[in-house]
C-alpha positions in Angstrom: -3.2 -19.9 1.8 -0.5 -19.1 -0.5 0.9 -15.8 -0.4 -0.2 -13.5 -3.0 3.6 -13.3 -4.3 2.1 -16.2 -6.7 -0.2 -13.9 -8.0 2.1 -11.3 -8.6 4.5 -13.6 -9.7 2.2 -15.1 -12.4 1.6 -11.2 -13.4 5.7 -10.6 -14.1 6.1 -13.9 -15.7 3.5 -13.1 -18.5 5.3 -14.3 -21.7 8.4 -14.9 -19.6 9.6 -11.8 -20.6 11.7 -8.9 -18.1 9.3 -6.3 -19.7 5.4 -6.1 -19.8 4.5 -4.0 -22.6 2.0 -2.7 -25.1 1.5 0.7 -26.9 0.9 2.4 -23.9 2.1 0.4 -21.1 5.9 -0.9 -20.8 7.8 -1.4 -17.7 11.2 -2.9 -17.2 11.8 -5.1 -14.5 15.4 -4.0 -13.5 16.3 -7.4 -12.3 14.9 -9.7 -14.4 12.1 -12.1 -13.8 14.5 -14.9 -12.9 15.9 -13.4 -10.1 13.0 -11.8 -8.7 11.6 -15.5 -8.4 14.8 -16.6 -6.6 14.6 -14.0 -4.2 11.2 -14.7 -3.1 12.1 -18.4 -3.2 15.0 -18.0 -0.1 13.4 -19.9 2.7 12.9 -18.0 6.1 13.9 -19.9 9.3 10.5 -21.1 10.7 10.9 -19.6 14.3 12.0 -16.2 12.9 9.1 -13.8 12.2 9.8 -10.8 10.1 7.8 -7.5 11.1 7.3 -4.9 8.7 6.7 -1.7 10.7 4.8 0.9 8.3 3.8 4.3 9.1 2.5 7.8 7.5 5.2 10.4 7.2 4.9 14.2 7.7 3.7 14.8 4.4 0.4 13.0 5.8 0.5 11.3 2.5 3.1 9.1 2.0 4.3 6.2 3.8 7.1 4.6 4.9 8.6 1.1 6.1 11.6 -0.6 8.0 11.3 -4.4 8.7 12.5 -6.2 11.9 13.1 -9.5 13.1 11.3 -11.2 15.9 11.5 -14.5 17.5 7.9 -15.1 18.0 4.6 -13.5 17.1 4.0 -11.2 20.1 0.1 -11.5 19.4 -2.0 -8.0 19.9 -0.4 -5.0 18.5 0.1 -3.3 22.3 2.9 -6.6 22.7 4.6 -5.7 19.6 8.2 -4.1 20.3 8.1 -0.2 20.0 10.8 1.1 17.4 12.6 4.2 16.8 13.3 5.9 13.2 15.2 9.4 12.0 12.4 11.7 11.8 14.5 14.1 10.3 14.5 11.8 6.9 10.9 11.8 7.3 9.7 15.1 7.5 8.9 14.7 11.1 11.5 16.6 13.0 13.2 19.8 12.4 17.1 20.1 11.4 18.7 20.4 14.8 16.0 18.8 16.8 16.3 15.3 18.6 15.2 13.4 15.6 14.9 9.8 17.1 11.3 9.4 16.8 8.9 6.3 17.7 6.8 3.9 16.2 3.8 2.7 18.4 2.3 -0.4 16.9 -1.7 -0.2 16.4 -2.5 -2.7 13.8 -1.4 -5.8 13.0 -2.1 -7.6 9.1 -0.8 -11.0 7.7 2.0 -10.3 5.1 1.4 -11.2 1.6 4.3 -10.8 0.2 6.4 -13.0 2.5 3.6 -15.2 3.5 4.2 -17.5 6.5 3.7 -15.9 9.8 5.4 -12.9 8.8 3.3 -9.4 9.9 2.5 -5.9 8.5 2.7 -3.7 11.5 0.7 -0.5 11.3 2.4 2.4 13.6 1.3 5.4 14.8 4.1 8.3 15.1 5.6 9.6 18.3 7.9 12.3 19.2 10.8 11.7 21.5 9.1 12.3 24.8 6.6 9.8 23.3 3.3 12.5 22.4 1.8 12.2 19.2 3.8 13.6 16.3 2.1 16.5 14.5 0.8 14.7 11.6 -0.4 11.6 14.0 -4.0 12.4 13.4 -4.9 8.6 14.2 -4.2 9.5 17.8 -7.4 12.2 18.3 -9.2 9.9 15.8 -9.2 7.1 18.1 -10.4 9.2 21.1 -13.1 10.2 19.3 -13.8 6.4 18.4 -13.6 5.2 21.6 -16.1 7.9 23.4 -18.5 6.8 20.8 -17.8 2.9 20.8 -21.3 2.5 22.4 -23.1 3.9 19.2 -21.3 1.0 17.6 -19.9 3.3 14.5 -19.7 1.2 10.8 -18.0 3.0 7.8 -17.2 2.3 4.4 -15.1 4.1 1.8 -14.0 4.4 -1.8 -10.6 4.8 -2.7 -9.9 6.4 -6.6 -6.1 6.7 -7.7 -4.7 7.0 -10.7 -1.1 4.6 -12.0 1.8 6.7 -13.5 4.6 5.3 -15.3 8.0 6.1 -15.3 7.7 9.7 -16.5 4.9 10.7 -14.2 2.1 10.2 -16.9 -1.0 8.3 -16.4 -0.9 4.8 -17.7 -3.0 4.6 -21.3 -2.6 8.6 -22.1 -1.0 9.4 -25.3 2.5 11.0 -24.4 1.8 14.1 -26.3 -1.8 14.8 -25.6 -5.2 13.6 -23.7 -7.3 10.9 -24.3 -10.5 10.6 -25.4 -13.6 12.0 -23.4 -14.8 9.3 -20.9 -17.3 6.9 -21.9 -15.4 4.0 -23.0 -13.4 3.4 -19.6 -15.4 3.1 -16.7 -15.6 -0.6 -16.1 -14.3 -1.3 -19.3 -12.6 -4.2 -20.6 -10.1 -4.3 -23.5 -6.3 -3.5 -24.3 -7.7 0.2 -25.6 -9.9 0.8 -22.7 -8.2 -0.5 -19.4 -4.0 0.1 -18.1 -2.7 -1.6 -15.3 -5.1 -4.6 -14.3 -2.7 -6.9 -13.2 -1.6 -4.2 -10.7 -5.3 -4.0 -9.6 -5.7 -8.0 -9.5 -2.7 -8.4 -7.1 -4.0 -5.6 -5.5 -7.0 -7.2 -4.5 -5.7 -10.4 -3.7 -3.0 -8.9 -1.4 -5.7 -7.0 0.7 -7.5 -10.3 1.0 -4.7 -12.1 2.6 -4.0 -9.5 4.8 -7.5 -9.6 6.2 -8.7 -6.3 4.8 -12.3 -5.6 4.0 -12.0 -5.0 0.4 -15.3 -5.8 -1.3 -14.8 -4.5 -4.8 -13.1 -3.0 -7.7 -13.5 -1.1 -11.0 -11.7 0.8 -13.7 -12.8 4.8 -13.3 -13.5 7.2 -15.8 -9.9 7.5 -17.3 -7.3 5.6 -18.8 -5.2 4.5 -15.6 -7.5 5.4 -13.0 -9.0 2.4 -10.9 -11.0 2.3 -7.7 -11.6 -0.2 -4.9 -14.2 -0.2 -2.1 -13.6 -0.9 1.4 -15.6 -1.8 4.4 -17.6 -1.9 6.4 -15.6 -1.6 9.2 -16.1 -0.7 13.1 -14.5 2.4 14.4 -11.0 3.2 13.9 -10.1 0.3 11.9 -11.6 1.9 8.9 -8.9 4.5 8.5 -6.2 1.7 9.6 -7.4 -0.8 6.6 -7.2 2.2 4.2 -3.9 2.9 5.1 -2.7 -0.5 4.8 -4.5 -0.9 1.6 -2.6 2.4 -0.1 0.5 0.7 1.5 -0.2 -2.7 -0.5 -1.2 -0.8 -3.5 2.1 1.5 -3.5 4.2 -1.9 -2.9 2.9 -3.8 -5.8 3.0 -1.1 -8.2 6.5 -0.4 -7.4 7.4 -4.3 -8.6 5.9 -2.8 -12.2 7.9 0.0 -12.1 4.5 2.0 -11.7 3.7 4.9 -9.0 0.4 5.6 -7.7 -1.4 8.9 -6.8 -4.2 9.3 -4.8 -4.2 13.4 -5.4 -7.8 14.1 -6.8 -6.7 16.5 -9.4 -3.1 15.2 -10.1 -1.3 17.5 -12.6 0.0 16.2 -15.8 2.2 18.4 -18.1 
């Protein structure tokens, strides 16, 4: 299977321009498409594995990442090396405290951006004494899931989100007002009804490549709003896959100069 970067590249190459534009959706690619393609085509030695560690920062909402080189694939999450990060820069350590926090690998996924044998590594965050950080809610949740494992708990989730332009304004909204009332946008088709489809489709492919149990997408009730569905997943895997799907969405939107909010009622000025 080819990495989803091919789908992303295709989206970026529409019209062979460095800008993808419509009346309500204009995104400049700072480096230009040829440079993006050149960088994506750089060959990584076969005996090297790039592991991108992903974690939730102290906000409880935002994600962080850092990448390291491994000589081989350790296999199970517990065999991946732990790593450290500066908690004072991620809202996870008070100034003056020991800020060397630890990353504990808990779930591994194929990397759709690099392809090959490279991995995305979802991590829990631990303090300098290897205790869960204050916002590490996965640790407690996993204990509950282990206690009820004999019940074989299964979950499915819907995740709605809104795509925002460089000014923090929803894609497809008029700059000095509000869109027309809901009606034409939900599951819509057409340039005057749907905005950001390239991002959504690339995200769908990335989730499938990473092995996530994504089973659907659709446009929602206002311009720039979309939804994806995940599941069913067993136990703690539901939360793990949801966070990884969010990470993939942020990464893909980033390449279009677009940001993502999961806030249920984002403030638009």
